[in-house]
C-alpha positions as CSV (number, residue, x, y, z in Angstrom):
1,M,60.6,-89.2,-232.3
2,K,57.3,-90.0,-234.0
3,F,54.6,-92.7,-233.6
4,W,54.1,-93.5,-237.3
5,L,53.3,-97.2,-236.8
6,S,52.3,-96.9,-233.2
7,F,49.3,-94.7,-233.8
8,S,48.3,-96.7,-236.8
9,L,48.2,-99.7,-234.5
10,L,46.2,-98.0,-231.8
11,L,42.9,-99.5,-232.9
12,C,44.0,-101.9,-235.7
13,L,42.6,-105.4,-236.0
14,L,45.4,-107.9,-236.5
15,V,44.8,-110.9,-238.7
16,P,46.9,-113.7,-240.1
17,A,48.8,-113.1,-243.4
18,A,47.1,-113.8,-246.6
19,V,48.9,-116.0,-249.1
20,F,50.3,-114.3,-252.2
21,A,52.3,-116.9,-254.1
22,E,54.1,-114.4,-256.2
23,D,55.5,-112.4,-253.3
24,G,58.5,-113.0,-251.1
25,R,58.2,-113.8,-247.4
26,V,58.7,-110.2,-246.2
27,T,56.3,-108.8,-248.7
28,R,53.6,-111.2,-247.5
29,I,54.2,-109.9,-244.0
30,L,53.9,-106.3,-245.1
31,R,50.6,-107.1,-246.8
32,S,49.4,-108.7,-243.6
33,V,50.3,-105.6,-241.6
34,D,48.3,-103.6,-244.1
35,E,45.3,-105.9,-243.4
36,Q,45.8,-105.1,-239.7
37,Y,45.4,-101.4,-240.4
38,A,42.1,-101.8,-242.2
39,L,39.3,-101.3,-239.6
40,K,36.1,-103.0,-240.7
41,T,34.1,-100.9,-238.3
42,D,34.1,-97.5,-236.7
43,A,36.1,-97.3,-233.5
44,A,36.5,-95.2,-230.4
45,A,39.0,-95.4,-227.6
46,S,40.6,-93.6,-224.6
47,V,44.3,-93.0,-225.0
48,V,46.8,-92.0,-222.3
49,V,50.3,-90.9,-223.4
50,T,53.0,-90.7,-220.7
51,Q,56.0,-88.8,-221.9
52,Q,59.3,-88.7,-220.0
53,K,61.8,-86.1,-221.2
54,V,65.1,-85.4,-219.6
55,D,64.7,-81.6,-219.8
56,Q,61.0,-81.5,-219.0
57,G,60.2,-84.3,-216.6
58,T,57.1,-86.5,-217.0
59,K,53.9,-85.4,-218.7
60,V,50.6,-87.3,-218.9
61,I,48.4,-86.6,-221.8
62,G,44.9,-88.0,-222.2
63,M,42.6,-88.0,-225.2
64,Q,39.4,-89.5,-226.6
65,Y,39.9,-90.8,-230.1
66,Y,37.2,-91.5,-232.7
67,R,38.1,-93.0,-236.1
68,R,36.3,-94.1,-239.3
69,D,38.5,-95.7,-242.0
70,A,35.6,-95.8,-244.5
71,D,36.1,-92.1,-245.2
72,H,39.4,-91.6,-243.4
73,N,37.9,-89.2,-240.8
74,F,39.0,-88.9,-237.2
75,L,38.4,-86.8,-234.2
76,I,40.7,-86.3,-231.2
77,V,39.5,-84.6,-228.0
78,M,42.0,-83.8,-225.3
79,T,41.0,-84.8,-221.8
80,A,44.2,-84.1,-219.8
81,P,46.1,-82.2,-218.6
82,E,43.5,-79.7,-217.4
83,S,45.1,-76.8,-219.4
84,D,44.5,-78.7,-222.7
85,K,41.1,-80.2,-221.8
86,G,38.6,-79.5,-224.5
87,N,41.1,-78.8,-227.2
88,G,40.9,-81.0,-230.2
89,Y,41.8,-82.1,-233.7
90,L,39.4,-82.9,-236.6
91,R,40.2,-84.6,-239.9
92,V,37.5,-84.6,-242.6
93,A,38.5,-85.6,-246.1
94,D,41.6,-83.5,-246.9
95,N,40.9,-80.9,-244.2
96,F,42.7,-81.0,-240.9
97,W,41.8,-78.5,-238.1
98,M,43.0,-77.8,-234.6
99,Y,40.5,-76.4,-232.2
100,R,41.4,-74.3,-229.1
101,R,38.9,-74.2,-226.3
102,N,40.1,-70.9,-224.8
103,T,39.5,-68.9,-228.0
104,R,36.8,-71.1,-229.4
105,T,38.5,-71.0,-232.8
106,F,39.5,-73.5,-235.5
107,Q,42.8,-73.3,-237.3
108,H,43.5,-75.1,-240.5
109,I,46.8,-77.0,-240.0
110,S,49.2,-79.2,-241.9
111,R,49.4,-83.0,-241.5
112,D,52.8,-82.8,-239.6
113,E,51.3,-80.7,-236.7
114,S,52.0,-82.1,-233.3
115,I,49.0,-83.6,-231.5
116,G,48.5,-82.2,-228.0
117,G,52.2,-81.6,-227.4
118,T,53.0,-85.3,-228.0
119,D,55.5,-86.7,-230.5
120,A,52.5,-87.8,-232.6
121,H,51.5,-85.9,-235.7
122,G,48.4,-85.6,-237.8
123,E,50.0,-87.7,-240.5
124,D,50.4,-90.5,-238.1
125,F,46.7,-91.1,-238.1
126,E,46.4,-91.4,-241.8
127,D,45.6,-94.7,-243.5
128,R,48.8,-95.3,-245.5
129,K,49.7,-98.8,-246.6
130,M,53.1,-100.2,-245.7
131,I,53.3,-102.0,-249.0
132,E,53.1,-98.6,-250.7
133,L,55.7,-97.0,-248.4
134,Y,58.3,-99.7,-247.9
135,Q,59.9,-102.6,-249.7
136,P,62.1,-105.4,-248.5
137,L,65.8,-104.8,-248.1
138,T,67.9,-107.3,-250.0
139,D,71.4,-108.6,-250.0
140,A,73.9,-108.5,-252.9
141,G,72.2,-111.6,-254.3
142,G,68.7,-110.1,-254.2
143,Q,67.6,-112.1,-251.2
144,E,65.3,-110.5,-248.7
145,L,67.0,-109.8,-245.3
146,F,65.1,-111.8,-242.8
147,S,65.9,-114.4,-240.2
148,E,64.1,-116.6,-237.7
149,E,65.1,-116.0,-234.1
150,K,63.7,-115.4,-230.6
151,L,62.7,-112.2,-228.9
152,G,63.0,-113.3,-225.3
153,Q,61.2,-116.6,-225.4
154,I,58.9,-115.8,-228.3
155,P,59.8,-117.2,-231.8
156,V,59.9,-114.3,-234.2
157,I,60.8,-113.3,-237.7
158,K,63.2,-110.4,-238.0
159,F,63.2,-108.5,-241.3
160,E,64.4,-105.2,-242.8
161,V,62.7,-102.8,-245.1
162,K,63.6,-99.5,-246.9
163,A,61.3,-96.7,-248.0
164,K,60.3,-96.4,-251.6
165,V,58.7,-93.0,-251.2
166,N,60.2,-89.8,-249.7
167,D,57.5,-88.7,-247.3
168,V,58.1,-91.2,-244.5
169,D,59.5,-90.5,-241.1
170,Y,62.4,-93.0,-241.4
171,P,63.9,-94.5,-244.6
172,K,64.8,-97.8,-243.0
173,K,63.1,-100.0,-240.4
174,I,63.7,-103.4,-238.8
175,Y,60.8,-105.4,-237.4
176,W,60.4,-108.4,-235.2
177,V,57.1,-110.2,-235.7
178,R,55.6,-113.3,-234.1
179,R,56.0,-116.3,-236.3
180,D,52.5,-117.6,-235.5
181,N,50.3,-114.6,-236.2
182,N,52.6,-111.7,-237.5
183,L,51.9,-109.5,-234.4
184,I,54.6,-106.8,-234.4
185,L,56.5,-107.0,-231.2
186,K,59.5,-104.7,-231.8
187,E,60.5,-102.0,-234.4
188,E,63.7,-100.1,-234.9
189,A,63.7,-96.9,-237.0
190,Y,66.8,-95.6,-238.7
191,A,67.8,-92.3,-240.3
192,L,69.3,-92.0,-243.8
193,S,72.8,-91.8,-242.1
194,G,72.2,-95.3,-240.7
195,S,71.8,-94.0,-237.1
196,L,69.2,-95.7,-234.9
197,M,66.6,-93.1,-234.0
198,Q,63.8,-94.9,-232.2
199,T,63.0,-98.3,-230.8
200,A,59.4,-99.4,-230.2
201,Y,58.0,-102.3,-228.3
202,Y,54.4,-103.5,-228.5
203,L,53.9,-104.9,-225.0
204,K,50.3,-105.8,-224.6
205,F,47.4,-106.9,-226.8
206,T,43.7,-107.6,-226.2
207,Q,41.1,-109.4,-228.2
208,I,38.0,-107.8,-229.6
209,D,35.6,-109.8,-231.6
210,G,38.2,-112.5,-231.9
211,R,40.9,-110.2,-233.2
212,Y,44.0,-108.6,-231.6
213,V,44.4,-105.0,-230.7
214,A,47.6,-103.4,-229.5
215,V,46.8,-101.6,-226.2
216,K,50.2,-100.8,-224.7
217,M,53.3,-99.6,-226.5
218,F,56.7,-98.3,-225.3
219,F,58.9,-96.0,-227.3
220,I,62.5,-95.2,-226.7
221,D,64.1,-92.1,-228.3
222,E,67.6,-93.3,-229.3
223,F,68.7,-89.9,-230.5
224,E,67.8,-87.8,-227.4
225,K,68.8,-90.4,-224.7
226,G,66.6,-90.7,-221.7
227,N,63.4,-89.6,-223.5
228,K,60.7,-92.3,-223.3
229,T,57.0,-92.6,-224.1
230,V,54.3,-95.1,-223.1
231,V,51.0,-95.3,-225.0
232,E,48.0,-97.1,-223.4
233,I,44.7,-97.7,-225.0
234,S,41.4,-98.6,-223.1
235,N,37.7,-98.5,-223.4
236,I,37.8,-99.6,-227.1
237,K,34.4,-99.7,-228.8
238,T,33.6,-100.7,-232.3
239,D,30.0,-99.5,-232.5
240,K,28.9,-97.4,-235.5
241,L,29.6,-93.7,-234.9
242,S,27.2,-90.9,-235.7
243,D,28.1,-88.7,-238.7
244,A,27.7,-85.8,-236.3
245,I,30.8,-86.7,-234.4
246,F,33.1,-85.8,-237.3
247,T,32.0,-82.1,-237.3
248,K,33.2,-78.8,-235.9
249,A,29.9,-78.4,-234.1
250,Y,30.3,-81.6,-232.2
251,L,33.8,-80.7,-231.0
252,E,32.7,-77.2,-230.0
253,N,29.8,-78.7,-228.0
254,L,32.1,-81.1,-226.2
255,S,34.2,-78.2,-225.0
256,K,31.4,-76.2,-223.5
């Protein structure tokens, strides 16, 4: 189970869809989601990930997250559990390092490295556009697969997409988005075999500077039944971040 869309939405600013007359309805929604990813400012937030696994019980993982989309840099500092406190992850340009407090060493790691023992990976924090990764699924007549329905009492648009590149977590996804503002409320992710692998719910949003931010998400592992994850975001700030934050020295000093 991964958080591909979930962590991209941790701090995203959600805006209404732009109008592209040449595009179909689903493609317009995908373009809108891409706009949602594009932070216009630096951002920082506290993140709490609560993982429940059948064979391991419940684990609470805390982290402080700093992000700058202008140069695609980010810093993650672990704050809980105590055994991981001070560990961190730093992305600068094409370099991605893991820092271990107990040895005070940096290790160059790959983009698919697990973050703090969670089901999130370094690649989940990258700025990748949905319109470049996915395209609408169509029926035999070439019509996009979408419908208007309700999720609970909320009017939504349900639509299906398929991958158009190979390096994605799941080759097929189904989304449920609000009709009024394109907020993603539910996502299903499928394997190449057609098996449902993960269901995600975006449960709570807040508004910052007049825009929406997803602050609570719930993930169900459909492959390993009983495994569940809740991601909660708080203390979101959009002040400009110092260049010094995205350095090895800053991470080392935080861990002293």
